[in-house]
N, C-alpha and C positions, 0 to 999 in steps of 0.2 A: 351135346352139340346144339340141340334146340334151345337149351337154357342159355348157352353162350350167345347165340344169335338174338335171343330175346333180350338179354341184358344189353347187347350192343345196340339193338334197335331202340331200346329205351333211352340209352345215353345220347344217341345221335338225334332222335326225334325231340326229346325233351330239352337236351342241350342246344339243339339247333333253334328251336322256337324261343328258348331263353335268350340265345344270342341275337336272334332277329329283333326281339323287343329291345335289347340293349343297343343294337345298331340304330333303330328308329329313335330311341331316346337320346343317343349320344351324337348322331351325325350332325345335328344342328349346331352343337357346341364345337365339334371339330371344324365345321365349315366357318362359323363366325369367329372362332379364335384365330384362324388363318387370315381372315379379313380384317377384323377389328382390333386384334391384339389386346382383347379385354378378357381376363379370366372371369367369366360370367358365372358366379356362384349361384345365381338365381335361375339358372337354366332349368333345373328340376321343378321349379315353381310353375313354369308354363305347362309341364307335363301333368302336374297335379291339378291345375286349373282345367285343363282339357278333360281329364278323367272325371272330375266332379261335375263339370258342365254336362258331359254326356249322361251321367247318372241322373242329374236333375231333369234333363229333357225327357228321359225315359220314364222316370217315376212320377214326376209332377205334370208333365205335358203329354204323356202317352205316346211319345215318338218312338218308333221301333229302333232296335239296337244299331243297325247299320246306318240309318239316317242320322241318328244322334251322334255317332262317331264322326261322320262327315261334317255335320254342322258345327260340332265342337272344334274340329280341326280348323275349319274356315274362320270361326270366331277368334280363336287364339292366334291365328296367322295375322288377322287384322290388328289384334291387340299387340302382337309383337312388332308390327310395323310402326304403330303409334309409340310404343315404348322406345324403339330405336331412335325415332326422330325427336322425342321429347326428353328422354333420360340418358340413354346410352351414348348419344352423340356428344354429350357433355363430358364423357369419361375418357374419350380417346387420347387426349393430351395429358391426362392426369397420371401421376406415378402409379405403379402396379398395386401398391399397398392401398391407396385411396380407392382404386377400382374394386379391389377385393372387399373393402369395408362397405362401399356403397351397395354392391350387388348382394353382399351378405345381409345388409339391412333390408333390401327389397325382399330377400328370401324370408326373413323373419316376419315382415309385414304380411306376406302371403300366408305364412303358417298361422299367424294370429287371426287373420281374416277367415281362413278355412275353419279354424277351431270355433270361432264365434258363429259362423253360418251353419256348420254341419255337426258340431260337437266333436269331442276328442276321440271317439271310437272309430274303428275301421268301418268303412262303407263298402258294401259289396255291390257289384254291378250285375244286374239280372241278365244272364245270357239267354238268347232265344233257344227254343227247343231243338232247332236244327243243329246247333253247335254243342249241345250236351250229349248227343248220341255217341256211342262207342263203336270202334272198329277193332277187329282182332288181327294182330300181327305177331307171329311166333309165340303163340300161347299167351299173349298179353293183350290187354284192352287199352286202346288209346282214344281219347276224346277227339271228335272232329274239330273242336276248338283249336287244338294244336296245329292241325293241318290248315285251318283258316289263317292262323298267324303266319305259317310258312308261305301260304299263297300271297298274303299281303306283302310279306318281305320280298318275294320274287318280283312282284309288281313294282315295288319301290326301287329295288335294285335296277330293274330294267329301265325304269323311268329316269333314274339318275344317269345311267349310261347314255340314254338318248339325249338328255338335256346337256350333259357335260361334254359329250363328244360330237353332237350333231346339231347344236344350235349356237347362234351368236351369243346368247346370254351365257351359255356354258363357257365359250371362249373368253368372254369378258370376265367371268368369275375366276377362271383359272389364271388369267393374267393378273387380276387384282390380288389374288392370293399369293402368287409368286413374287410380284413386285408392285406394290400399290402405287408408289410415286411414279414409276415408269408408266403404269397403266393410265394414270391421270395425265401424264405428259403426252400420251398418244391420243387423247380425246375420249377415253372411256369414261362414262359417267359413274365413277366409282361410288359416289354417295348413294345413287339409286340402286346400284348393284348390291351394296351393303344392306340397304333397307330391304330389298327383295329377298336376299339371302337370309337375313335375320327373320323375316316373316316366314319363309319356308322352313327354317330351322325350328322356330317355335311351334309352327303348325305340326311338324313331324313329331316334336316332343309331345304335343297334345294327342296326336294319333297314338303314339306309344303308350301314353298314360291311359288312353281309352281301351285299346285292344289288349293291353297288357295288365289290366286292372285285376285279373284273376291271378296272374303270376306275381305282380307287385301290388298288393292291396292298397287301396286308397285310404289315407289317414292324413291328418294335418301335418305330421312330421315327414310326409312323403318327400318334399323337396330336399331335405337333408339326409334322410335315411338311405336313399339310393344314390345320392351324389357320389360316394366313393366308387361305385361301379362305373358310373359315367366317366369319372376321371381316370379310372383304370384303362378304359378304351382310349381316352385321350393320350395317356402316357405311352401306351403300347403302339398307338397309331403313328405318333409323331406330329410335329407342328403343322397343321393345315393339310395333312396328307389324307384327302377325302376318300379316294378310291380304296386304299388299304384298310380303312375303317370297317368295311364290310367283312373282310376275312378275319380281321382282329376280333370283332364283336362275336362272330359265330365261334371262333376258336376259344374265346374266353367262356362263352356259354357252355360249350361242350366240355371244356376242361373243368370248369366249376362243377358241372353236373356229374362228371365222372368221379371227381374227387369226393363229392358228397355221397355218391352211390357206392363206390368201392372202399372208401375210407370214411365211413360215417362218424367215427369217433373224433375225427379232425374237423368235421364240418366244413365251413368256408375258409379254413386256415390255409388250405393247399393253394388256392388261387393267389392269395396275397404273397406267399413265399415265392411262387413262380414269377409274379409280377416284379418283386424286388430283384430277383436274379436276372430277368430279362432286361429290366431298365438299367441295371448295372452293366450288363454286357452290350446292350444296344440302346444307348440313351437317345438316339435320334428316331427310334421307332423300330418295331420288330421286323418290318419289311424294308427299312431304309437301306440304301447301299452303304457299304462300309466306307466308301470314300466320303459320303456326305455325313456319316455318323460322327 
């Protein structure tokens, strides 16, 4: 029985933290896809930039882990706002194929730049000693780093709830996602909302790239290597369904971890089979109403 609870705790804790990082990485794309209607293949590039920026601040400038993560998130948010106003704004009226090609080109530019600046090998992020300590649960040891990720995820989820349900910006964002043209007709500054949402989304991607660098190691191919996982969250969440992305990401993380733990010979194959089945049965999203599906 203790072994069962140990295995269950392992799957829930490791899968939950895995899902939290997936949520932080993907929520920006879920949000901006609903607003901009642009399949942003370069979304993972912002996560990679944030992770590499945090490592650079720590290793070369001596900034501590937590401050480096915050600064990298802020810097990438500003970069995202600039990119939205200078590059992405020109994509809104283009056909989807052109949007994909442009954002894919941006992704390859970032990959090449990271390879030139940091080399082709995996770059590790030095965790502070406080996060490398272990705690015991059901005869297993778990790093405090995992609990830190869960804590960050809870803070972000609570912040999203407050912003989306309790602020005027949240109301404007929901209206813009539901019906952009109608929101513009009612006087909502949709362009500003889009820019802020894109800045928040890219900043969260950078945050995920920083705090999740141990789970998703940093390397030049990072923007493409983990893009399928981000698009899995997109597919299962549904178009612009921001709130359900929280549950979907954690569910994917736990399911993938359970599959790898209980069926190691299949590896990550389990999650892809389940995604195909779910998308075939629920094309509008796993939590979408059947009437809207």
